[in-house]
Structure formats: structure tokens, C-alpha cells
C-alpha atoms as an extended CHARMM CRD file, in Angstrom:
* protein
*
        89  EXT
         1         1  UNK       CA            118.0420000000      163.1630000000      107.1910000000  PROA      1               0.0000000000
         2         2  UNK       CA            121.7490000000      163.9390000000      106.1950000000  PROA      2               0.0000000000
         3         3  UNK       CA            124.0360000000      165.5310000000      108.5100000000  PROA      3               0.0000000000
         4         4  UNK       CA            127.5640000000      167.3280000000      107.8480000000  PROA      4               0.0000000000
         5         5  UNK       CA            130.4390000000      166.9260000000      110.4080000000  PROA      5               0.0000000000
         6         6  UNK       CA            133.4160000000      169.1000000000      110.3890000000  PROA      6               0.0000000000
         7         7  UNK       CA            136.0440000000      167.1580000000      112.5770000000  PROA      7               0.0000000000
         8         8  UNK       CA            139.1960000000      169.0760000000      113.1760000000  PROA      8               0.0000000000
         9         9  UNK       CA            140.5620000000      167.1990000000      110.5150000000  PROA      9               0.0000000000
        10        10  UNK       CA            138.2210000000      166.8640000000      107.7060000000  PROA      10              0.0000000000
        11        11  UNK       CA            134.6160000000      167.8690000000      106.7940000000  PROA      11              0.0000000000
        12        12  UNK       CA            131.9520000000      164.5560000000      106.2960000000  PROA      12              0.0000000000
        13        13  UNK       CA            128.6490000000      164.5130000000      104.9730000000  PROA      13              0.0000000000
        14        14  UNK       CA            126.5230000000      161.3930000000      105.8750000000  PROA      14              0.0000000000
        15        15  UNK       CA            123.9130000000      160.4810000000      103.7100000000  PROA      15              0.0000000000
        16        16  UNK       CA            120.7930000000      158.2600000000      105.1640000000  PROA      16              0.0000000000
        17        17  UNK       CA            119.3010000000      155.9060000000      102.8220000000  PROA      17              0.0000000000
        18        18  UNK       CA            116.1710000000      154.5650000000      104.3940000000  PROA      18              0.0000000000
        19        19  UNK       CA            115.3210000000      152.5180000000      100.9930000000  PROA      19              0.0000000000
        20        20  UNK       CA            118.6030000000      150.8070000000      101.0100000000  PROA      20              0.0000000000
        21        21  UNK       CA            120.7470000000      148.3100000000      103.0800000000  PROA      21              0.0000000000
        22        22  UNK       CA            124.0760000000      150.8280000000      102.1200000000  PROA      22              0.0000000000
        23        23  UNK       CA            124.3100000000      154.3440000000      103.5880000000  PROA      23              0.0000000000
        24        24  UNK       CA            127.4490000000      156.2420000000      102.5850000000  PROA      24              0.0000000000
        25        25  UNK       CA            129.7360000000      158.9320000000      103.5680000000  PROA      25              0.0000000000
        26        26  UNK       CA            130.8640000000      161.4190000000      101.9250000000  PROA      26              0.0000000000
        27        27  UNK       CA            134.2560000000      163.8100000000      102.6000000000  PROA      27              0.0000000000
        28        28  UNK       CA            135.1080000000      167.1000000000      101.6770000000  PROA      28              0.0000000000
        29        29  UNK       CA            137.5730000000      167.6010000000       98.5300000000  PROA      29              0.0000000000
        30        30  UNK       CA            138.6370000000      171.6160000000       99.1780000000  PROA      30              0.0000000000
        31        31  UNK       CA            140.9330000000      170.9680000000       95.7060000000  PROA      31              0.0000000000
        32        32  UNK       CA            138.0060000000      170.4670000000       93.7710000000  PROA      32              0.0000000000
        33        33  UNK       CA            135.4860000000      172.2720000000       96.2090000000  PROA      33              0.0000000000
        34        34  UNK       CA            132.7350000000      169.0920000000       96.4010000000  PROA      34              0.0000000000
        35        35  UNK       CA            132.3770000000      165.7620000000       98.4940000000  PROA      35              0.0000000000
        36        36  UNK       CA            133.6520000000      162.7960000000       97.0400000000  PROA      36              0.0000000000
        37        37  UNK       CA            132.4000000000      159.2380000000       98.0380000000  PROA      37              0.0000000000
        38        38  UNK       CA            134.5980000000      158.2670000000      100.8880000000  PROA      38              0.0000000000
        39        39  UNK       CA            133.2570000000      154.8540000000      102.9700000000  PROA      39              0.0000000000
        40        40  UNK       CA            129.8990000000      152.9960000000      102.6680000000  PROA      40              0.0000000000
        41        41  UNK       CA            128.3260000000      151.9190000000      105.5910000000  PROA      41              0.0000000000
        42        42  UNK       CA            126.0360000000      149.0150000000      105.9730000000  PROA      42              0.0000000000
        43        43  UNK       CA            122.8410000000      150.2030000000      108.4520000000  PROA      43              0.0000000000
        44        44  UNK       CA            119.5630000000      148.5270000000      107.3480000000  PROA      44              0.0000000000
        45        45  UNK       CA            117.0870000000      151.2480000000      107.1050000000  PROA      45              0.0000000000
        46        46  UNK       CA            118.8530000000      154.7200000000      107.8330000000  PROA      46              0.0000000000
        47        47  UNK       CA            116.7230000000      157.0880000000      109.0640000000  PROA      47              0.0000000000
        48        48  UNK       CA            118.6840000000      159.8040000000      110.6670000000  PROA      48              0.0000000000
        49        49  UNK       CA            122.3530000000      160.4420000000      111.4810000000  PROA      49              0.0000000000
        50        50  UNK       CA            123.6840000000      162.6330000000      114.0730000000  PROA      50              0.0000000000
        51        51  UNK       CA            127.5810000000      163.6910000000      114.6810000000  PROA      51              0.0000000000
        52        52  UNK       CA            129.1300000000      164.1950000000      117.5550000000  PROA      52              0.0000000000
        53        53  UNK       CA            132.1700000000      165.0600000000      119.4660000000  PROA      53              0.0000000000
        54        54  UNK       CA            133.6340000000      163.4990000000      122.2870000000  PROA      54              0.0000000000
        55        55  UNK       CA            136.7990000000      164.9040000000      124.3150000000  PROA      55              0.0000000000
        56        56  UNK       CA            138.7510000000      168.6780000000      124.1390000000  PROA      56              0.0000000000
        57        57  UNK       CA            141.5440000000      169.2830000000      122.0560000000  PROA      57              0.0000000000
        58        58  UNK       CA            143.7750000000      166.5850000000      120.8910000000  PROA      58              0.0000000000
        59        59  UNK       CA            142.1810000000      164.2630000000      122.9780000000  PROA      59              0.0000000000
        60        60  UNK       CA            138.7160000000      164.5050000000      120.8000000000  PROA      60              0.0000000000
        61        61  UNK       CA            137.3330000000      161.8160000000      119.4060000000  PROA      61              0.0000000000
        62        62  UNK       CA            134.3460000000      161.8830000000      116.2710000000  PROA      62              0.0000000000
        63        63  UNK       CA            131.5120000000      159.6780000000      116.4900000000  PROA      63              0.0000000000
        64        64  UNK       CA            128.1670000000      159.1650000000      114.0090000000  PROA      64              0.0000000000
        65        65  UNK       CA            124.8650000000      158.0920000000      115.3150000000  PROA      65              0.0000000000
        66        66  UNK       CA            122.3370000000      156.5430000000      113.1180000000  PROA      66              0.0000000000
        67        67  UNK       CA            118.8980000000      155.7720000000      113.8470000000  PROA      67              0.0000000000
        68        68  UNK       CA            117.1770000000      152.8330000000      112.3490000000  PROA      68              0.0000000000
        69        69  UNK       CA            113.8490000000      152.2090000000      110.7180000000  PROA      69              0.0000000000
        70        70  UNK       CA            114.3700000000      148.4180000000      111.1930000000  PROA      70              0.0000000000
        71        71  UNK       CA            114.1480000000      147.1610000000      114.7940000000  PROA      71              0.0000000000
        72        72  UNK       CA            114.2390000000      150.7150000000      116.0080000000  PROA      72              0.0000000000
        73        73  UNK       CA            118.2390000000      150.5210000000      116.4390000000  PROA      73              0.0000000000
        74        74  UNK       CA            120.6880000000      153.1190000000      117.1490000000  PROA      74              0.0000000000
        75        75  UNK       CA            124.2400000000      152.3200000000      115.6920000000  PROA      75              0.0000000000
        76        76  UNK       CA            127.3660000000      154.1510000000      116.7190000000  PROA      76              0.0000000000
        77        77  UNK       CA            130.7350000000      154.4850000000      114.8460000000  PROA      77              0.0000000000
        78        78  UNK       CA            133.7460000000      156.1860000000      115.7310000000  PROA      78              0.0000000000
        79        79  UNK       CA            136.4870000000      157.6620000000      113.3710000000  PROA      79              0.0000000000
        80        80  UNK       CA            139.3930000000      155.4960000000      113.7850000000  PROA      80              0.0000000000
        81        81  UNK       CA            142.7080000000      157.6780000000      112.9400000000  PROA      81              0.0000000000
        82        82  UNK       CA            144.9030000000      154.5310000000      112.2880000000  PROA      82              0.0000000000
        83        83  UNK       CA            142.4500000000      152.9790000000      109.3990000000  PROA      83              0.0000000000
        84        84  UNK       CA            140.9970000000      156.6680000000      108.2150000000  PROA      84              0.0000000000
        85        85  UNK       CA            137.4610000000      155.0970000000      108.7350000000  PROA      85              0.0000000000
        86        86  UNK       CA            134.4290000000      154.9410000000      110.5130000000  PROA      86              0.0000000000
        87        87  UNK       CA            133.5760000000      151.6540000000      112.2850000000  PROA      87              0.0000000000
        88        88  UNK       CA            131.1340000000      150.4190000000      114.7420000000  PROA      88              0.0000000000
        89        89  UNK       CA            131.6100000000      150.7300000000      118.3340000000  PROA      89              0.0000000000
């Protein structure tokens, strides 16, 4: 299942790819009025993404959880403002 995550700084669309090892995250490009490819994430058998924030105000951190068909695992990624990428936690 695909999910849109709206963070205070941007809107992202995470696309689960069950048939592939790589799933993709897109970022909203307001100037072009479209989602552009932002980051490929290696998750084997991704079934569903779930975005969620933790914290309040300027201390809010942005996360993506992804459920995997392979092994029934759940991976959690956090948006790193220093690198401008989602990374595993």
C-alpha cells in the first residue's frame, strides 16, 4: 500500500514494491506540481508503508515504518535532516 507523508518541510509518497527489493520514496515538487523520485530504499518484499511523526513543534521527528512480506519483519526509517534522507533506525 502506498502512503503520503506530509512533514513540516515537505510531502513524500512512499511506494511499496512487493515484487522487487527496491521500493521508492517520492518528494512533492511544488514548482512542477508532481512527485519526483527522491530515494530508493532496499526492503525485500515491501507490503505497506506507514508514516508517523514523534514529538511536537520543532522537536518533531519524521518516521516511515514498512512491513515486509519476507520474514514478516517491520523496518523503521527516520528522516535525517542532516543528510536529507530516510535511514534505518
